[in-house]
N, C-alpha and C positions, 0 to 999 in steps of 0.2 A: 439491400446491401450496397451502399454507394461505392463507386470507384473514385479514386482520387489520383493526383499526380505523383511524380517520382524523384530520381536521384542520379549520383555520378562520381567516378574517377579514381586513378592511382598508379604507383610503380615503386621500385628500385631497391637497391642494396648498397651497403657501405663497402668495407674492405677488411681484410685480415680477420680479427676476431669478430668485428661487427658483420663482416660478410658471412661468417658462419652462422651468426644469429639470424641474419636475414634469410639465409637458406633454410634455416629451421622454421622461420615464420612462413615462408612460402610453402614449405612442405606441409606445415599444419593447415594452411589455407587450402591446399590441394586436397588434403584428406577431408576437410569440411565440405568442399565442393563435391567430392566423390560421394560422400554420404548423402548429399543433397540429391544425387541422381535418383535414389529410391523414392524420396518424397516427391520430387518433381515428376516422376513417372507414375505417380498416383498411389504410392504406398501410404496407407492410412493405418492408424492404430486403434484397435479396440483395447480391452484391458490386458496389459502384459501379464503373463502368468508369473506368479511368485513375487510381485511387487508389494512393498509394504504399503498398506492402505490405512494404517492407523494415523491418528492426528498427533502422535507423540512427537513427531519431528516438526520443527518450526521453520517457517520461511522468514528471512530477513530481507526487507526491501531496500536495495542499495542504489538503484539507478532511476527508477520511476518516481515522478513527483506527484502523481495524481491519486495515490491510494496508500493506505497503511494497513498493516495487520498486527493486532495485539493478541497475545495468548493468555488465557486465564485457566483456572483449574478445570472448569467444565465447559468452557465455551471460547469462541474466538470473536473478536470485534474487528470489523472492517470499516474503514472510513474512506469514502470517496471525496476527494478534495477539489474544490473549485477555486482556482487561483485567479480567475478573471476579475473578481471584484476587488475593491480596495483592500478588503481583509479576506482571509481564507475562510470560506464556508465549507461545511462538511455535511455529507449525507451518511447516516449511521446505520450499520447493519450488525445484528447479532447472529452468529453462526452457532446453532445449538444442535446437539444430538437429538434424534427423535424421542419425544416423551419427556425430555428434561425441562425443568421449570425455567421460566424467563427471569433472569436476575433483575433486581430492582435498580433504579437509577438511570434507566434509559427510556424515558417516556416517548421519545420521537423515533426510536430505532425500529426498523423493520426486522422481522425475524425470518431467518432462512434455516430450515432443518437440513442437517448434513449427516452423512454425505448426500449431496444432491444426486438423485437418480434419474431425473427427467428435467430438461431445460429447453427453453425457447430462446433463440439468439437472433440478433438483427444483422450483425456485420460479418463480412468474410473473415476478419481477424478473430472473431469469437470462435468460428469453426476451427481455425488453425490452432487457437489456444486449447480447445477441447481435444483436438487430435494430438497435440504435443503432450497433453496430460494423459492420453490413452482412454478418453471417454467420449470420442466422437459418436459412439453408438448410443449415448444418452441424450443426444439432441433429438427432440421430438417435434420441433417446429423451427422454421426459418422465416425471415421477412419476405425474401424473394428468391425462389429457387434458381433463377436463371444465372445468378452470379456464382453458384456453388461449383467448386472444383473437387472437393473431397469425395472419393469414391464411396465411402460408407454412407455419407449423407445423400449423395446422388441416388444411390440404390434405395435408400429409405424413401426418397421422393417418388421414385418409380413405383415402389410397392404400396405406397400410401402410409407407411409407418411414420414418415416425417411429413408434416403438413406445412403449407404456405399460409402464414397468418397475416401478412401485410406489414407495412412499415409505418411507424409514427402515426400521423393523422388517419391513415387508412388501415390501422390495425383492427382486426376482427376480434373485438373484446369477447363476444359471445363464444366464439370458437376457442379462444385462449382459456376462458374460464372453464369450459367443458373439458379441456385437456388436463387441468389441474397440475401444471408444471411446478417443480420445486423452486424455480426462479425464472424470471423473464429478464434477459440481458439486452439492454438497449444501447444506442449510440448517442443519446441526447446529452447535452451539456449538463453537468451535475446541478447547476442552479435551476434547471427545469425538471428535476427528477420526480416531482410529485404531481404537479398540475395535470399533465396530459394523460396520466395513468391512474387517476383516482378510482376509476371503475374497477381496475384490477386490484389495486391495493385494498379497496373496500371489500373485495371478495376474498381477501386473505392471500392473494398471490403477490409475493415480493417482486419488486421491479428494481433492478440494479443497473445504474448507468455505468457502462464500461467506456471510460474516456481515454483509452490508449491513444486515440487520434490527436489528443492535445499534448502528448509528450514531444519534447524537442530534441531527443537523442534516440538513435536506433536501439541501444540497449535498454533505455527507459521504456520505449514502446514494447519491446519484446518481453520485458519483465512482468507485464501483466499476466503472463502465464502463471505466475505465483498466486494470483487471485483465483484462477481456475483450480489450482492445486489445493488451495484452502477450502474451496467450496466442495471439493470431492474427496478430501482427506488423503491427498496424494502428494503431500509436500516433499517427501523423501525423493520420489521419482523426479518431480519437477525441479527441485534444487540441484540434483545431480546433472540433469540434462541442461539446465540453464547455465550452470557453471562451465560446461563444455562449450556452450555458445559464446560466453564471455571470453574464454581463453582463445578460441579460434578468431573471434573478432579483434581482440587485442593484438594477436600475432599479425593479422592482416594490416591493422592500423600502423604497426611498426614499419611495414613495407611501404605503405602509402606516404607516411610522414618523412621518410628518408629518401623520397624520390628525387633524383638529380634533375629531372625534367618534369614540369608540372603543366600539362596541356590545358589550354583554355577551353571552356565548355559553355554552351548555352543550353537552357532547359525549356521544354514545352513548345507550344505553338499558340498563336493568337486565337481567341474565342470571341466571336462577335465584336471584333475590333480591338479587344484588350488582350495583351500578352501577360499571362500570369506566370510569374517566375518566383522561386523560393526566396523568402526574406533571409537575412543573415543569421537570424536566431532560430531558424526552422530545423526540423528533423532532416530534411533533404540537404540543407546547406551543411549540416554536420557530417553527413555521409560524404559529401564532396571534400570537405577538409580531411577526413580520415583517409580518403582515397588519394590524397595528394594532388588535387586538381587546382587550377586557377579559375576563379569564378568572380566576375566583376562586382557582384552584389554581396560579397561576404560581409562587408562592413555596414550594411543597412540594418535598421532596427526592425523588430517584429519577428513573430514565430510562425506566421502563416505564409501567405503569398503576397507579392507586390503586384499591383495592377498597373501595368505600364502600357504606353502607346507603342505601336510598331516602330515609330520613328526614334523612340528612346532605346529600344533593344537593337535596332538595325546596325548601328555602328559597331557594336560588339559582335553581332551575328556575322557580319561580313568577314571578320578575321578569325573567329573562334575555330579551333581545330576540330572540335567534336560537337555534335548536336544530339542531345539525348531526350528520351521521353516525349515523343511527338504524338501521343494520344492514340486515336483509333486508326491512323493511316498505316497502310501496309506496303506502300510502294513509293518510289520517287515520283512516279507519274501522279499519284494521288496528292503528293505534297505540292507539286507544281499546279495541279488543278485548283488548289485552294488559293494560291497567290504565286504568280510567275516570278515575283521578286525574290522568292526563296532560292531560285536557281543561281543567284549571284553570291550566295553564302559560300564561304570557303569549304565548310563541311559538306555541302551538297556537291560541289565540284570535285572534292577529293574522295567522295563515297565514304564519308565518316559519320553517317547517321545511324543511330541505334535506338531500338525501342524494346520495351519489356513485354513483348508478345510472342516469345518463343513457345510458351506453354499456355494455351487458351482452351476453353471448353467450346461446345458447339454453338454457344451464344456469343462467343468472342470475349468472354471474361478471362482475365489473366490471373494465373497462379501467383504472380508477383504480389498481388494484394492479399493473398491468402497465406501460403506458407512463407512467403518472403517477409511477412510482418513479424514472425516469431523466429526467423533465421536470418538476421541481418548480415551474418558472416557470409552467407551465400550471395547476397546482393553485392556486398563489398568485393567479394572475389570476382564477380562478373565485371564490376567497374574497373578493377585493376587490370583484368585481362583485356578489356576494351582499350583503355587509355595507355597501358604500358605493356604491350605484347612482349612476352618472354620474361616478365617479372616473376611469374609463377610457373611451376613446372608443366602445367597443361593449359591449353587455351580453349577448352570446351566451355561454352557458356550455358548457364542454367535457365535464366529468365529472359535474357536479352538476345536479340539477333540484329544483324545488319539489315537496314532497309535497302532493298535493291529495286 
């Protein structure tokens, strides 16, 4: 389960009637952050008692660009979309109740029997999606256990109920086939969905690429929980919970976008001489916009990262008010040990460096990459509290902490 880079920023309120609206937004954000406390402290979900598990409720995809769900009389059809090519390609899946006949007209579709009772997942976000859906206890295998935060899955790894199966080219096909999971969820690009996993698909095990990492908005990335809901017949629960995420996120965005002051921010740290920072069309850049930040590269093209020289970033870094997402470092001394020039940055001199390592497991993996992926409102609340102290009712951070 790979770890990847992060996000940033926010504040403010209007006045009179708008002031009341902002106060309501801040209050809603505080409520969302408070509920985050239980998740951030390791609360995980098995099957909630009394939840509707039938597939009569439908999910509508509104923010994600990478998948669709269509509902028919006796089955569902999921398409994983690849937008990287000149035209949009799709990988087709039919979600069928056990024992039901396969409908005609889908010669290339993989069949997944639902509700899925056992799954193997590759990414930290897949674990979070399962937990959000209340089915973390159905995870039978993970790619690499060292990145896992979820207590249900960690306990499964400890007892042997959950197996480590390897990642991508190092996947243990023999082990996976012996486990007979209902689906293997991967992190591969949809255009590579079949080639590397032919051994599994030939053995009748469906391999589903979860491309949430290609989404360019926080709500789009989080909405992949609806795919997990469709696989497990839990649309009603997932729809209700996701609607709450959207409402909380939008309330916070209203606070960020009305900020009277927009602090300047730099992101990341050089790696082998190259400084990777979010491109203007990326998921992380959108978080910064929603937080009400000033970011020098907002107008650049691309949905991933910009690979820049230190000398290109340095002029902005020297004056930026905040420095966020500095990777694996945990102290100012460690930052200086990498490059003494960092000591000249305004953020270093003013003690305004923050990293997403408040909650980590014993291997140093951050819950930011797990629960933060399906709860962008909690990440956004953190950023607002960092960049705009006092904009929200409480200043307790969930994922971030100041580097000292």
